[in-house]
N, C-alpha and C positions, 0 to 999 in steps of 0.2 A: 644594586638597583631598586632591589624592593625597600630596603631601608630609605634610601633617597625618596620615595614615593610615600613611604610612611611618614616620613619628617615633613611631607608637603614642599619637598625641594624639586619642583616640576622642571625649573630650568634648568637644574642640574642632569635630571632624566633626559630632557631634550638635548642636551649638548652630548651626554654621554652616546646616545642611538644615533645622533647625526655623525658623530664622529666614526662609531661603527660601520653605518652603512657607507661613508665616503672613503672606507678603508677595505671595502668589499666584504665586510662580516655581516653578510645578509641572511636573516632569518624571517619568515611571514609574520612571527607574532611583534617583530619591532614597529612594524607600520602600524599597527594596532595600539600598541601602548603609546606610540609618538602623536596619534591623532587624538587619543584619550589626554595624553598631557598638554596637547596644544588648546584642546576645549577648555582645560582648567585653568590655563595661564590667559586664556581671552584672545589666542591668536585668530586671526581674519577666518571667515568661514571658506575662503578660496584656498587656504594653507591647509585646512583640514581635509577638504577634498581632493586636493594634489595628493596628500598622504595615502587616504584611500584608494584611490584610483592607482597609485603604485602597488598596493595590496593586491588589488585586483588582477594584477600581472602575473602574479605568483599563484593565482587559482587554477588549478590543471585538472582538477577531476569533481564531482557532484558536491562532495562534502566542502572543499574549501571555497568552492563557487558559493553554494549555501550561506556559509558562512560569512564569507565576503559581501553578500547581499543584505545579511542581517547587520552588519556594522555600517553600511551606506545608510539603511533604512533607519538605524539609530539616530545617525546625526544628520536626519533628515534630506538625504541625498536621494531623494525618491525616483528621479528620473534614472541615474545611474545604479539604483537598486532593482528597479524594474528590469533594466536590460540583462543584469546579473543573474536574476530568476529565470529569464527566458534563455539565458546562456546555459543554467543549469540543468534546465528540460532537454535542453540539446544532448548534454552527456548524459542524461537517464530519461529518457519520454515517458515510460511508465509510471514514474514516482509522483503521486499527487501534490505533494510539499511545495513546489514552484510553483504551480498554479494557484494553488488558495493562497498563499503569502503573496504573490504576485496580483493578484485578483484585487486586493485591498488598495495596493499603490496604484493599479490602472484607473480603478474608479476615482481615487482622489485626483488624479491628473486629466481625467476625462479624455482618456488614450483609447480612442475606439478600436484600434488594431490590436491593442495588449489585452483590452477587453474580449475581444473575438478569440484571441491565443489562449487565455486563461478560461475562459467559459468553456471552450470545446476540450481543453483538457480535462477542467473537472467533471464533465459529463462522461468523457471515457474512460477516465483513470481513477477518480477519487469515488472509491467504493470500500470506506472503511465503515466504523458502526453508524456514524451521523451522517452518512451519505445523501439522505433525503434532505437534511438541513442544508448540506453543502449545495447540493444540486439547485434548491430551492434561491439559494444568494446567488447562485451564478446565473438563472434565468433572470433573478432583479435585476443583474447588471447587463444581461443581454437587452432588457426593455429600456434600460438606460442608453445604452449605446444606440439603439433605433431613434430614440426621443432626439438623441443629438444630430444623428445623420438627418432625421427628418426637419430638423431647425436650419441644417444647411443646404435642404432640398438636395441631398446627394443620393439619388434613386438608385444608381448603379452599385455604390456602397452599400446600400440597404439590402439590396437583392442577394449579393455576395454574403453578408452576414447572416441573412436568414437562411440561405442555402447551406452555409457551414454548419450553424447550428441544429438546424433538422436533420443532417447528416450525423452530426453527434449523438442525436436522440435514439437513433436506429439501434436496434438490437437483435442480432442474428438470432438468438435463442435465449428464452426465459422459461424456466420451471420452477413451479410451485408445488408443493406436496402440503395437504390440508386433512385434517382430522379433528375429531373431537373426543374430549376426556382428560383425565387427571393421567396423562401420560407422556411419554418422551420419545420422538422417533427421529432418527437422523437418516438425512439424504446424502448421498456420495454418488458423484457422477463420473464416469469414465469416459473421457472424449475418443475420438478415432485415433488419436497419438498415443494414447496410453496413461494421459496424464490424468490424475485422481484427484477430484476436489470435493472436500466436506470440512466438516467443523473444525478440523484440525489443520487442515492444509487450505485455507481460504482463499489463494490465489494460486494459479499454475502458471507454468511459462506458456500455455497455448492460451491464456486469456480468458480462462474460467476464474470464477468469483463465487465465492459461497459468502451471500451476504445476510443471512438470518439463520441462526440456530434457534429453533422454538422449542417450547414445551408447555404442558398444563399447570394448572387446571383453567386457566384464562382463556377462551376461545379465541379472542384476538391475537393471542402470541402461541397457539398450535398452528405453525406452519413452517416448512423450510424453504428456502429461496437459493437458485441457482441462476447467475446471469453469465452470459457470454456476448461480450458488447459485437467482437470480431470472432468468428467462430470456424474450424474447420469443418467442411462438409464430411458427412459419413454417418456412421452408426453410433450412438451416445448409449452407454449403458447405465441404468440409473439402479442405484440400491438402496431399497428401505430398508432400515433397521429399527426394529422395536428395543429402545434400550431399559425402559422399566414402565410399569404402570399398564393399564386397560384401556385400549381405544373402544370407543362406543360402537357396538355390534360390528367392531373389528374393521370397519369402513376406512379407506384412506382415498381420498381424490386428488388426482395428479393432474394438472393444470399445466399445459405447453402453449407457448406461444412462439411462431417462427416468424423472422423477419419483422420484426414489431416496428411501427414506425414509417413501413414504406407500404406501396401500392399492392405489393399482393402479399401482405400479413396473413397469416394463417393461423389458427389457433382450435385445441381440441381440449377435452376433458375425458379422463378415463378414472372410474371408480372402480377399486376392487377390494376383496376381503384378505387380510394378514392371513397367512398360511402358515405362519412360522415368525420367527425373530428376523430373518432376512428374505425380501422379496425382489425380483429383479426385474425391471422392464427394458426393453429394447426401443430407442426413437430413432429413426433416420431424419438427419437434415440434409436435404439434397443440394443445397446451395451455400456457401459460406464465403465470406470476405477475406478471412485470415488465410494467409499463402506461406506464412514463416512462422517458427517459435520466436518469442521474445526473448533475444539474447540478452536484455538488461535485467530479467528476473532471474537468470540462473544462479547467481550469486545472493538471491536474495533469500534471506532465512525464512519468509513467510510463502516462499514459493517450493515446489518440489514436483517432480515428476516420477511416477511411479506407478504400480499395479495395486490392484486390491490386496486386502491382506489375506490371500487365497494361494497355494501351491499350484493351483491348475491354470493353463495358458485363456487367454482372452477368447479364443475360438471354442473352447470348452463349455465355458461362460454362457455363451452366446446361443450355441447349438446342441448342447448335451446337457439333458436333465440330469439330477442324482440318481435317477430311478436306471440309467444307463452307464454308469461309472462300475468299475471293477469292484471285487469285494476288498483288494489290497489297496484301491483308490479310496475308498468309502473309510478305511481304518485311518489314511493318512489324514483325511479332511476331517474326521471326527476328533483325533488328535490336535490337530492344528487350530480348530475352532474351540475345543473344550480344554484344550491343555491338559488331556487325559482325564477329566472331571464329567463326564455324560454328554460331551457335545454329540448330535447326531445328524444324520440326512435324512429328511422325510422322502416318501416317494412321489409326493406333490409338487417336486420340482423347488421347494422351500429348504434353505440352510438354516438350521436351527443349532444355537450353542449358548452356553450359558453366558450373560453380560458382564464378563469378568475385566474390566477395563479400567485402567489406572493411568494417570497422569501426572507427572512431579514437576512442578514449574520451576525453571532456573531463573534464579532472582540475581540480577547485576548491578551495583552501584553505579550510578553516574555522578561523579564529582562535579562540582561548580565553584569556579574561584579561581584563585592565582596558586600557581607552584612554581618553585625554581630549584633546578639542580645545577651544583658548581662542582667543578673538577680541576684539580692543579696538577701540573708537572714541573718537577724542579731541574732545572739543567744540570749536567752532568758536573760543573764545575761549582755549582751551589750559587751561581751568581745572579741565576733569573729565576723567575716562577710566571709558567703560562697558566692562566687561568682560562678556562670554559664555561660560559654559562649558558644554560638552557632554561629559559622561561615557559610557562605553560599558561595561557590565560584561557579559561574554559567556560561558557556560558550556555545555559539551555536557551536555544533561541524561543522553540515552540513545541508544545505537546498537545498530541492529539488523541481522540477517544479510544478507549478498545473496551473490550466486553469479556465479563468474567465467565466461566463455565455455567454458573447459575444463572446467566442472562441479565445480570445487572451490569450496570455502565458506570465508568470513572471518567471523569477528566481533570487534568490539572493544567493551569495556563500559565506559560511561560511569559517572560517579556521579550 
């Protein structure tokens, strides 16, 4: 088949695949190759759409549904592609990709219902490195949808749309840590369920997101931010860790906003002086809209549920200062924090240890293009040969921003 394609014998490719499909030898990649071959020989658009929709029937999980959506969009089947993106969001509602890619199609189609779905999804779940730009685009699409409804004089639908977007803009808990100086501080937040959110674990199964990892010397970059759109009620433990450098006057400011965007929004600011390399602050969230853990995030490599890198229980960290630890507990904690190299526990309630942190990135190549494997089985009488063909067509649909440890940002654009 590969040789036929390279020889531009697309009619032969079509005949071969159609024969395989009619005899029950069905693989998802066949529909994709058939659609491409149809396009190359100039078949009617309705034939191409029919083949693509047949491929959609085999989409049973998030990845296959997203791939089918991309192919539908590539062949300018915008409405079916948009429906597939919405189906992908039902497979995994916390993944931002369906909302981001679907918003483009929804705006092109002027589909108000789809715009509402995409805007609400982006405002709730799109918290990657360029979330500000994504949220800005979502709100611009929201204004477009309002204009469409206003032209149709659909006041009821306008009210519903405004209510949905206002609800999506609510944030149960927002925490900022701000400082001055050529230094780096890290914020880690442990929620009532024990999930830890920090620069390394940026998303948790309980909804917490670490959206900015800042460092000096530029003042506009000297902040850390934690956001939880729908949070569990209870006590949140903040750890402010000095990684390197000197903070001006040793002063750090913590800004907390509860129930942002609601009628009972509360905020307060707390300034304190760093007493060591680690300082802890407890915050209580009286009410929260989250009732359960995000099951869809449990298998996400960026998500984790765990405890501090600390051998003691949460209750001890909340209520027991280092001055109340036993000698044996102090020794264990010193060895854990310092690796036997001089970590210490101060009497003022701060945990101090050397900043011996290392990170080894795992680089995985992503292949793009066509690959084919062929296996042959010869019958016992050597009269027949059964050939099994497995072709793989892989294409990078889209690539999103990510941040490096030095705070710089990279972006690659897919097709």
